[in-house]
C-alpha positions as CSV (number, residue, x, y, z in Angstrom):
1,M,189.6,56.0,94.4
2,D,187.6,52.7,94.2
3,H,186.0,53.6,90.8
4,F,189.4,55.0,89.8
5,Y,191.0,51.6,90.4
6,Q,188.3,49.8,88.4
7,N,188.6,52.2,85.5
8,L,192.4,51.7,85.4
9,D,192.5,48.0,85.9
10,R,189.5,46.8,83.8
11,A,191.9,46.7,80.7
12,G,194.0,44.1,82.7
13,G,191.0,41.9,83.2
14,F,190.3,42.8,86.8
15,D,186.7,43.1,88.0
16,Y,186.3,44.4,91.5
17,Q,182.5,43.7,91.6
18,L,181.8,47.2,92.9
19,Q,178.7,47.4,95.0
20,S,176.5,50.2,96.4
21,L,174.6,50.6,99.7
22,P,172.0,53.3,100.6
23,E,174.1,54.2,103.7
24,L,177.1,55.0,101.5
25,G,175.4,57.4,99.1
26,D,177.6,58.0,96.1
27,R,180.4,55.8,97.5
28,I,180.8,52.2,96.6
29,Y,182.5,49.2,98.1
30,R,184.5,46.2,96.9
31,G,182.3,43.2,96.3
32,P,180.9,40.7,96.7
33,Q,177.6,42.1,97.9
34,V,176.9,41.8,101.6
35,D,173.6,41.1,103.3
36,L,173.6,43.5,106.2
37,S,170.6,41.7,107.8
38,R,173.1,39.0,108.8
39,P,176.0,39.4,111.3
40,F,179.1,40.7,109.4
41,I,182.6,41.9,109.9
42,A,183.6,45.3,108.5
43,F,187.1,46.1,107.2
44,V,188.5,49.6,107.0
45,G,191.7,50.2,105.1
46,A,193.5,51.4,101.9
47,A,194.5,49.6,98.7
48,Q,195.8,46.5,100.5
49,T,192.4,46.0,102.1
50,F,190.5,46.9,99.0
51,G,192.6,44.4,97.2
52,R,193.9,46.1,94.1
53,F,195.2,43.5,91.5
54,V,193.8,40.8,93.7
55,E,191.0,38.5,92.7
56,A,190.2,37.6,96.4
57,P,191.4,40.2,98.9
58,F,192.1,39.1,102.4
59,P,188.7,40.2,103.8
60,A,187.0,37.8,101.3
61,I,189.4,35.0,102.3
62,L,188.6,35.6,106.0
63,S,184.9,35.7,105.2
64,Q,185.1,32.2,103.7
65,R,187.2,30.8,106.5
66,L,184.9,32.3,109.2
67,G,181.7,31.7,107.5
68,M,180.7,35.3,108.0
69,P,180.1,38.1,105.5
70,A,182.8,40.7,105.2
71,L,182.1,44.3,104.2
72,N,185.2,45.6,102.5
73,L,185.3,49.4,102.9
74,G,188.9,49.7,101.7
75,V,189.6,53.0,99.9
76,G,193.0,53.6,98.2
77,G,194.9,56.5,99.7
78,A,192.5,57.1,102.6
79,G,193.4,58.0,106.1
80,P,191.5,57.5,109.4
81,R,189.7,60.8,109.1
82,H,188.1,59.7,105.9
83,F,186.1,57.0,107.7
84,L,184.7,59.4,110.3
85,A,182.0,60.4,107.8
86,P,178.6,59.4,109.1
87,R,177.9,57.2,106.1
88,Y,180.8,54.9,107.2
89,L,180.1,55.0,110.9
90,A,176.5,53.9,110.3
91,L,177.8,50.7,108.8
92,L,180.8,50.2,111.1
93,N,178.5,50.3,114.2
94,K,176.3,47.6,112.8
95,A,179.2,45.1,112.5
96,E,180.1,42.4,114.9
97,A,183.7,43.6,114.7
98,V,185.7,46.1,112.8
99,V,189.2,45.4,111.4
100,L,191.1,48.7,110.9
101,Q,194.3,48.7,108.9
102,V,197.1,51.0,110.0
103,L,197.0,53.6,107.2
104,S,199.5,56.0,105.7
105,G,200.6,59.0,107.7
106,R,200.5,61.0,104.5
107,S,196.8,61.5,105.2
108,A,197.6,63.7,108.3
109,S,197.7,67.5,108.5
110,N,200.2,69.9,110.1
111,S,200.5,73.7,110.5
112,M,201.7,74.0,106.9
113,F,199.5,71.4,105.2
114,N,195.8,71.0,105.6
115,N,194.0,67.9,104.2
116,S,191.4,67.7,106.9
117,A,188.5,68.2,104.4
118,G,188.9,64.8,102.6
119,G,191.1,62.9,104.9
120,G,193.2,61.7,102.0
121,L,196.6,62.5,100.4
122,V,195.8,65.9,98.9
123,G,195.7,69.1,100.9
124,E,196.4,72.9,100.7
125,S,199.6,74.6,101.8
126,P,201.1,78.1,101.7
127,L,204.0,76.5,99.8
128,G,201.8,76.2,96.7
129,S,199.0,78.0,95.0
130,A,197.0,74.8,94.2
131,P,196.2,71.6,96.2
132,M,199.1,69.2,96.3
133,R,199.8,65.6,97.5
134,A,201.5,65.1,100.8
135,E,204.7,63.9,99.1
136,E,205.0,67.1,97.1
137,F,204.4,69.2,100.2
138,L,207.1,67.4,102.1
139,A,209.5,67.8,99.3
140,R,208.9,71.5,99.2
141,A,209.0,71.8,103.0
142,A,212.4,70.0,103.0
143,Q,213.8,72.6,100.7
144,N,212.4,75.5,102.6
145,S,212.9,74.5,106.2
146,S,215.7,73.7,108.6
147,R,216.1,70.2,109.8
148,S,214.5,71.1,113.1
149,E,211.6,72.8,111.5
150,F,211.0,69.8,109.1
151,A,211.2,67.4,112.1
152,A,208.6,69.5,113.9
153,L,206.2,69.3,110.9
154,I,206.6,65.5,110.9
155,E,205.8,65.3,114.6
156,E,202.7,67.5,114.0
157,M,201.5,65.1,111.3
158,R,202.1,62.1,113.6
159,A,200.1,63.8,116.4
160,D,197.3,64.6,114.0
161,Y,197.3,61.1,112.7
162,V,197.0,59.6,116.2
163,A,194.2,62.1,117.1
164,S,192.3,61.1,114.0
165,Y,192.5,57.4,114.9
166,L,191.5,58.0,118.4
167,S,188.4,60.0,117.2
168,L,187.6,57.1,114.9
169,F,187.9,54.6,117.7
170,D,185.7,56.7,120.0
171,A,183.0,56.8,117.2
172,V,183.1,53.0,116.5
173,T,181.2,51.1,119.2
174,A,181.9,47.6,117.7
175,P,185.0,45.6,118.9
176,K,188.1,46.9,117.1
177,I,191.1,45.0,115.7
178,L,194.1,47.0,114.5
179,L,195.9,45.4,111.6
180,W,199.5,46.2,110.6
181,L,200.1,45.1,107.0
182,S,203.4,46.1,105.6
183,K,206.8,45.0,104.2
184,R,208.4,46.5,107.3
185,K,208.0,46.4,111.1
186,P,206.7,49.5,112.8
187,A,210.2,50.5,114.1
188,Y,212.3,52.2,111.4
189,E,215.3,54.5,111.1
190,E,214.7,58.0,109.8
191,D,217.2,59.4,107.3
192,Y,217.3,63.1,107.3
193,E,220.0,63.1,104.7
194,N,217.5,61.8,102.1
195,L,214.3,63.9,102.4
196,P,211.5,63.4,102.2
197,Q,211.6,59.7,101.4
198,G,214.1,59.0,104.2
199,V,211.5,60.1,106.8
200,L,208.4,58.9,105.0
201,G,209.7,55.3,105.0
202,E,207.8,52.4,103.5
203,F,204.1,52.1,103.8
204,P,202.4,53.0,106.1
205,H,204.4,56.2,105.7
206,L,205.5,58.2,108.8
207,V,204.0,55.6,111.2
208,N,206.6,54.4,113.7
209,E,206.6,52.1,116.7
210,R,205.5,54.8,119.1
211,V,202.5,55.8,117.0
212,V,201.4,52.2,116.6
213,A,201.6,51.7,120.4
214,E,199.4,54.8,121.0
215,I,196.6,53.7,118.7
216,A,196.8,49.9,119.4
217,A,196.2,50.6,123.1
218,R,192.7,51.7,122.2
219,C,191.8,48.5,120.4
220,E,190.6,45.1,121.6
221,A,193.3,43.4,119.6
222,Y,196.4,44.1,117.5
223,V,197.6,41.9,114.6
224,E,200.9,42.4,112.8
225,C,201.7,41.0,109.4
226,V,205.1,41.8,107.9
227,S,205.7,40.3,104.4
228,S,206.9,41.2,101.0
229,E,205.5,38.1,99.4
230,G,204.1,38.8,95.9
231,L,205.9,42.1,95.5
232,P,206.7,43.8,93.3
233,Q,203.3,43.3,91.7
234,K,203.3,42.6,88.0
235,L,201.1,44.7,85.7
236,W,199.9,43.6,82.3
237,R,198.7,45.5,79.3
238,R,196.0,43.6,77.5
239,Y,197.0,44.5,74.0
240,A,200.7,44.1,74.4
241,A,202.5,40.9,75.4
242,R,204.7,42.7,77.8
243,C,204.9,42.5,81.5
244,W,205.6,45.6,83.7
245,S,206.8,45.6,87.3
246,I,205.2,48.1,89.6
247,A,208.6,48.7,91.1
248,T,210.1,50.0,87.8
249,I,207.1,51.0,85.6
250,P,207.0,54.7,84.7
251,R,204.1,56.5,86.4
252,R,202.7,57.6,83.1
253,K,202.4,53.9,82.0
254,C,201.1,52.7,85.4
255,M,198.4,55.4,85.6
256,P,197.3,56.2,82.0
257,R,195.2,59.3,81.5
258,R,193.0,57.6,78.9
259,P,191.8,54.0,78.5
260,I,194.0,51.6,76.6
261,C,192.5,50.9,73.2
262,S,193.0,47.9,71.1
263,K,193.5,50.2,68.1
264,R,196.4,51.9,69.8
265,R,199.7,51.0,68.3
266,V,202.2,49.5,70.7
267,A,205.9,48.8,70.4
268,P,206.8,45.1,69.8
269,C,207.8,43.3,72.9
270,S,211.2,41.7,73.2
271,A,209.7,38.3,74.0
272,A,206.1,37.0,73.9
273,I,204.7,35.8,77.2
274,P,201.5,33.8,77.9
275,A,198.3,35.7,78.8
276,P,198.6,36.4,82.6
277,S,196.3,35.1,85.3
278,R,194.2,37.7,87.0
279,K,195.3,36.5,90.4
280,G,197.9,38.6,92.2
281,R,198.9,40.2,95.4
282,G,198.1,43.6,96.8
283,V,200.1,46.8,96.5
284,S,201.0,49.8,98.5
285,S,198.9,52.9,98.2
């Protein structure tokens, strides 16, 4: 996902300074480069931690303020199980402290949806012949299940989510700080009349106050940041003087299947705007 973001966003002028480490193998991390021979803080999270559309993500800002290198291991769409891989644990256990973002519950499994192999958003289900995203599975499950059956699947996902976090906490020996970073507070009302979105809620999806309490109890500290500042994030196409909002942009325009080319013909915009700054805010995964 990290290469994926860079490939998508390079046309908008974003350079994520992707770096490699022997411990990570074929995985990369968001720069700047970190000298692991010095004390450092590690950050585990999703797109908000990685800092998509952001010139200086919050780990980099904290690094400057604390005078300590920050290893940004944010991976868009990842869940806690993703970071149980030995290549991540080898780095996390070298850190002075580890900041772990509360990630989306879409990364969890249940008895009808198994994404345990990658710990991300895509898994297998008897409701489909090919791997599917968690949102697609939940939409199909809502159509094929009673309300009580659907609610049971949601609770299975929450239980699996908590178990994955606790396994990660057990494997990380460094002091752990749990970070809630969202537009909403952990407590939210579930709407079973609007499935699946009414139960998913805003990012981090499916995670409620009870789940946060269970995982926060195993960390040395818990930090809660609730804000919608900078959202919706604006997106820009380099070769068209038109500004798109991530809240309204069609998915096919937000995630093009091929690179934007200067020779590609674009429709004239309604009003010319100045070339945008590369600075921005993070977005939900």
